[in-house]
C-alpha positions in Angstrom: 0.0 0.0 0.0 1.1 3.6 -0.6 1.6 6.0 2.2 -0.4 9.2 1.5 0.1 11.3 4.6 3.0 11.6 7.0 1.5 14.3 9.3 -1.5 14.5 11.6 -4.6 16.5 11.1 -6.1 17.9 14.3 -9.1 20.3 14.3 -9.8 22.8 17.0 -12.0 21.8 19.9 -15.7 22.8 19.4 -15.1 23.9 15.8 -17.5 23.1 13.1 -16.3 21.2 10.0 -17.8 19.7 6.9 -16.6 16.2 6.1 -17.7 13.2 4.0 -19.4 10.6 6.2 -19.1 6.8 6.1 -21.8 4.8 7.9 -20.3 1.5 9.1 -22.6 -0.9 10.9 -21.2 -2.7 13.9 -18.1 -0.5 14.2 -17.6 2.3 16.7 -14.2 3.9 15.8 -12.1 5.0 18.8 -9.5 7.7 18.5 -6.0 6.3 17.7 -7.6 3.0 16.5 -6.5 1.8 13.0 -9.3 0.6 10.8 -8.8 -1.2 7.4 -11.4 -0.7 4.6 -12.0 -2.5 1.3 -14.4 -0.5 -0.8 -16.2 -1.6 -3.9 -19.1 0.9 -4.4 -18.2 3.4 -7.1 -19.6 6.3 -5.0 -17.4 5.4 -1.9 -14.4 4.7 -4.1 -14.7 8.1 -5.7 -15.3 9.8 -2.4 -12.2 8.3 -0.8 -10.0 9.1 -3.8 -11.0 12.7 -3.5 -10.4 12.7 0.3 -6.9 11.3 -0.3 -5.9 13.9 -2.9 -2.7 15.9 -1.9 -4.6 19.2 -1.4 -7.1 17.7 1.1 -6.5 16.8 4.7 -7.3 13.1 4.2 -10.0 13.3 6.8 -13.5 11.8 6.8 -16.0 10.8 9.4 -17.1 7.3 10.6 -20.4 6.7 12.4 -22.3 3.5 13.2 -26.0 2.8 13.3 -27.8 0.6 15.7 -30.9 -1.4 15.2 -33.5 0.0 17.6 -37.0 -1.4 18.0 -38.6 2.0 18.3 -36.9 3.3 15.2 -35.9 6.5 17.0 -32.4 7.9 17.6 -31.0 8.9 21.0 -28.1 11.2 21.8 -25.5 8.5 21.4 -26.5 7.9 17.7 -25.2 11.4 16.8 -21.6 10.6 18.0 -18.8 9.6 15.6 -15.0 9.8 15.1 -12.9 11.5 12.4 -10.6 9.2 10.5 -7.4 10.1 8.7 -6.2 8.1 5.8 -2.5 7.2 6.0 -2.3 4.3 3.5 -4.1 3.5 0.3 -4.1 1.1 -2.7 -6.1 1.5 -5.9 -6.9 -1.8 -7.6 -8.5 -1.8 -11.1 -9.6 -4.9 -12.9 -8.2 -4.9 -16.4 -11.1 -6.8 -17.9 -14.1 -5.2 -16.3 -12.5 -1.8 -15.4 -14.1 -1.9 -11.9 -12.0 0.0 -9.4 -11.7 -1.1 -5.8 -9.9 0.7 -3.0 -8.0 -0.6 0.0 -7.5 1.9 2.8 -6.0 2.1 6.2 -7.1 5.0 8.4 -6.6 6.1 12.0 -9.2 7.5 14.3 -8.5 11.1 15.4 -11.2 13.1 17.2 -14.7 12.6 18.5 -17.5 14.6 16.9 -21.2 15.2 17.3 -23.4 15.2 14.2 -25.2 18.5 13.5 -26.8 17.9 10.1 -26.3 15.7 7.1 -27.1 15.8 3.4 -26.3 14.0 0.2 -24.4 15.9 -2.6 -25.1 15.7 -6.3 -23.0 12.5 -6.6 -24.9 10.7 -3.8 -22.0 11.0 -1.2 -23.2 11.6 2.3 -21.7 14.7 3.8 -22.1 16.1 7.3 -21.6 19.2 9.4 -20.1 18.1 12.7 -18.9 19.7 15.8 -15.5 18.5 17.2 -16.0 17.4 20.8 -13.5 18.9 23.2 -11.1 16.9 25.4 -11.4 18.4 28.9 -8.1 18.2 30.8 -9.1 18.6 34.4 -6.7 20.1 37.0 -5.6 18.1 40.0 -8.5 17.6 42.4 -7.0 19.4 45.4 -4.6 21.9 43.8 -6.6 24.8 45.3 -6.8 23.4 48.8 -3.2 22.2 49.3 -1.0 24.4 51.5 2.5 25.1 50.2 4.0 23.1 53.0 2.5 19.9 51.5 3.9 20.2 48.0 7.2 18.5 48.8 5.3 15.3 49.9 3.0 15.1 46.9 5.4 13.8 44.2 6.9 10.9 46.1 5.8 9.7 49.6 8.7 9.6 52.0 9.5 6.2 53.5 10.5 5.7 57.1 14.1 5.1 56.2 14.3 8.3 54.1 12.7 10.2 56.9 15.2 8.9 59.5 18.1 9.6 57.2 16.9 13.2 56.7 16.4 13.6 60.4 20.0 12.4 61.1 21.4 15.0 58.7 19.3 17.7 60.3 20.5 16.7 63.8 24.1 16.8 62.7 23.7 20.3 61.3 22.1 21.6 64.5 24.3 19.7 67.0 25.9 22.9 68.1 22.6 24.2 69.4 20.9 21.0 70.8 21.6 17.3 71.0 18.4 15.4 70.6 18.5 11.6 70.5 17.8 10.3 67.0 16.2 7.1 68.4 13.6 9.2 70.3 12.8 11.7 67.6 12.7 9.4 64.6 9.2 7.9 65.3 7.8 11.4 65.7 9.4 12.4 62.4 8.0 9.4 60.6 4.5 10.1 62.0 4.7 13.8 61.0 5.8 12.9 57.4 2.8 10.7 56.7 1.5 13.3 54.3 0.4 12.7 50.7 -1.5 14.6 48.1 -4.8 13.6 49.6 -4.1 14.8 53.1 -5.4 18.3 52.4 -8.8 16.9 51.6 -9.4 17.1 55.4 -9.6 20.9 54.9 -12.5 20.5 52.5 -16.1 19.4 52.8 -15.3 15.9 51.4 -13.1 13.2 52.9 -9.9 11.9 51.2 -11.6 8.7 49.8 -13.9 10.8 47.6 -11.0 12.6 45.9 -9.1 9.3 45.7 -11.8 7.9 43.4 -11.0 10.6 40.8 -7.2 10.6 41.2 -5.4 9.6 38.0 -2.5 7.8 39.7 -4.9 5.6 41.8 -7.1 4.9 38.7 -4.0 3.8 36.7 -2.9 1.5 39.5 -6.3 -0.1 39.8 -6.7 -0.5 36.0 -3.2 -2.1 35.7 -4.2 -4.6 38.5 -7.4 -5.5 36.6 -5.6 -5.8 33.3 -3.2 -8.3 34.7 -6.1 -10.4 35.8 -7.6 -10.2 32.3 -4.4 -10.7 30.3 -1.2 -12.0 31.8 0.6 -11.9 28.4 0.0 -8.2 27.9 3.1 -6.1 27.2 2.8 -3.4 29.8 5.5 -1.3 28.1 3.1 -0.7 25.2 0.2 0.5 27.4 -0.3 4.3 27.2 0.7 6.3 30.2 -1.4 9.4 29.8 -5.1 9.4 31.0 -6.5 10.4 27.6 -4.6 7.8 25.6 -5.2 5.1 28.2 -8.9 5.7 28.2 -9.1 5.3 24.4 -6.8 2.3 24.5 -9.1 0.5 27.0 -12.2 1.5 25.0 -10.5 -0.1 21.9 -9.3 -3.3 23.5 -12.0 -4.2 26.0 -14.9 -6.4 24.6 -17.6 -3.6 24.9 -20.8 -3.5 23.0 -21.6 -0.5 20.7 -23.8 1.3 23.3 -21.0 1.3 25.9 -18.4 2.4 23.4 -20.6 5.3 22.3 -21.3 6.3 25.9 -17.5 6.4 26.5 -17.1 8.6 23.4 -19.8 10.9 24.7 -17.6 11.7 27.8 -15.3 14.7 27.4 -13.1 13.8 30.4 -10.6 11.0 30.4 -11.1 10.5 34.2 -14.8 9.9 33.6 -14.0 7.3 30.9 -11.4 5.6 33.0 -13.8 5.3 35.9 -16.5 3.8 33.7 -14.0 1.3 32.2 -12.8 0.3 35.6 -16.3 -0.5 36.7 -16.7 -2.8 33.6 -13.4 -4.5 34.3 -14.1 -5.1 37.9 -17.7 -6.4 37.3 -17.1 -8.5 34.2 -16.0 -12.1 34.8 -17.3 -13.8 31.6 -17.9 -12.9 27.9 -21.4 -13.8 26.7 -23.1 -14.2 23.4 -24.8 -11.0 22.5 -28.0 -12.7 21.2 -28.7 -15.4 23.8 -26.4 -14.5 26.8 -24.7 -18.0 26.7 -21.3 -17.9 28.3 -18.5 -18.0 25.7 -15.2 -17.4 27.5 -13.7 -16.3 30.8 -12.0 -13.0 31.0 -8.6 -14.5 31.8 -8.7 -16.5 28.6 -8.1 -13.3 26.6 -4.6 -12.9 25.2 -2.7 -10.7 22.8 -1.5 -11.9 19.4 -0.2 -8.3 18.6 1.7 -5.8 20.6 -1.1 -3.3 20.2 -3.4 -5.4 22.3 -5.9 -8.3 22.2 -8.4 -6.5 19.9 -7.7 -5.9 16.2 -9.8 -4.7 13.2 -9.7 -6.8 10.1 -11.5 -6.6 6.7 -12.5 -9.7 4.7 -12.4 -9.9 0.8 -16.1 -8.9 0.8 -15.3 -5.6 2.5 -16.9 -6.4 5.9 -14.9 -5.1 8.9 -14.6 -7.3 11.9 -13.1 -6.3 15.3 -11.7 -9.5 16.6 -10.7 -10.5 20.1 -8.1 -13.2 20.5 -9.0 -15.9 23.1 -7.3 -19.1 24.2 -10.4 -21.2 25.2 -14.1 -20.9 24.5 -17.3 -22.8 25.3 -20.8 -23.2 23.8 -19.3 -23.0 20.3 -19.8 -25.2 17.3 -17.8 -25.3 14.1 -19.2 -25.2 10.6 -17.6 -25.7 7.2 -14.1 -26.7 6.3 -10.8 -25.2 7.4 -9.1 -22.8 5.0 -5.8 -20.8 4.8 -7.1 -18.5 2.1 -7.2 -14.8 3.1 -6.2 -15.7 6.7 -5.7 -12.6 8.9 -3.0 -14.5 10.7 -0.4 -15.9 8.3 0.5 -19.5 9.0 -3.0 -20.2 10.5 -6.0 -21.8 9.0 -9.5 -20.6 9.9 -12.9 -22.2 10.4 -16.2 -20.5 11.1 -17.5 -20.7 14.6 -21.1 -20.1 15.7 -23.0 -20.1 19.0 -24.2 -23.6 19.9 -27.3 -22.2 21.6 -28.6 -19.6 19.0 -26.5 -20.5 15.9 -25.4 -16.9 15.4 -22.0 -16.2 14.0 -19.4 -15.7 16.8 -16.0 -15.7 15.0 -13.4 -18.2 13.9 -11.2 -21.0 15.1 -7.5 -20.5 14.1 -5.1 -23.5 13.9 -1.4 -23.3 13.2 -0.2 -25.0 10.0 3.3 -25.3 11.4 4.4 -27.2 14.5 6.8 -24.5 15.7 4.0 -21.8 15.9 2.8 -20.7 19.3 0.0 -20.9 20.2 -1.0 -23.9 18.1 -4.7 -23.1 18.5 -6.7 -20.0 19.4 -10.1 -18.3 18.7 -10.9 -15.0 17.1 -14.3 -13.8 18.5 -16.1 -10.8 16.9 -16.6 -7.9 19.3 -20.0 -7.3 17.7 -21.1 -10.8 18.9 -19.9 -10.5 22.5 -21.1 -8.6 25.5 -19.3 -8.4 28.9 -21.4 -9.9 31.7 -21.4 -11.5 35.1 -22.8 -14.9 36.2 -24.7 -13.1 38.9 -26.1 -10.6 36.4 -24.9 -7.5 38.2 -23.3 -5.7 35.2 -26.2 -3.5 34.3 -26.9 -2.7 38.0 -23.3 -1.6 38.6 -23.2 0.6 35.4 -26.5 2.2 36.3 -25.1 2.9 39.8 -22.1 4.6 38.3 -24.2 6.8 36.0 
């Protein structure tokens, strides 16, 4: 494929822009997520070729649509993500002259749909408002006295405190001669100050502010991630709250409604708290259609350094977000194994469906070489899975969070 853009297009927060719109069922694009597209429709091929022209910013919008029984749209249905093309390949059949287009694009910014229309060529265009990313200040920055600042970056250990006390005693030995053994416990007690101590000067206790502290959230999320995926490369996990919140939204097996709700939040802390609730509550992955248990959360693993979830496109142009899993249950296989168009080179695939409701769930992948590891794994479609608990407390906990 040919690289068409080496930069990065970022629009101002809360600005209004006019962009082409691509409606993609079953896909909720997350900022920084890479999505492959294989386009056949002449209108879409012409639209993307124009977007990728050198004088344009290579940006278009991606939105999903959900099947609703009442036929009405709610506020989540107006949320989408801008995508920026960074790689493209134009393929034209010599006999028929039909042009197809392969594209790789990366999610950039969240937007809210204002209005849409079709131009004279039939391409859907939309006026959208770029949603802002609210960077909140530290919770207690206005309540912390200056004397507490030196304790906020790194809590002092007892040994560090005693060492500092000894140095202070030596400097002041000409004026007084206190016993280090008697004064050290007092010093240790006095230095038990952290960045949440000043919460005692406010209306709320420290535990309230602790729930919104980014460092505490990061530690709890990493603990939960280790219980989900012991093979995860922690060095590849983003360290900033905004990037981490989008990385989790991309890699956790969330349904479209939860993903859209996360995109509706302008604060990374709010997204991280919501994701942490899902991670703590979820113990199993279930079939979206009949709620049959499919896999345990600790059976999820990563086949790629980016994480356990990846977006793939088949020869027919359908995009599947696939979660890699070691073991599954309540699954039956249909058809024959094939290595043609395999998303994982060196592995054959076979269609897998739910044993209870017969809906398509994903594929079984088996190594064609003995030296491949793992020899067998499953790729389950995110659109066919929902996180759940055996006790059925998922919805109750998420409602309590909101």
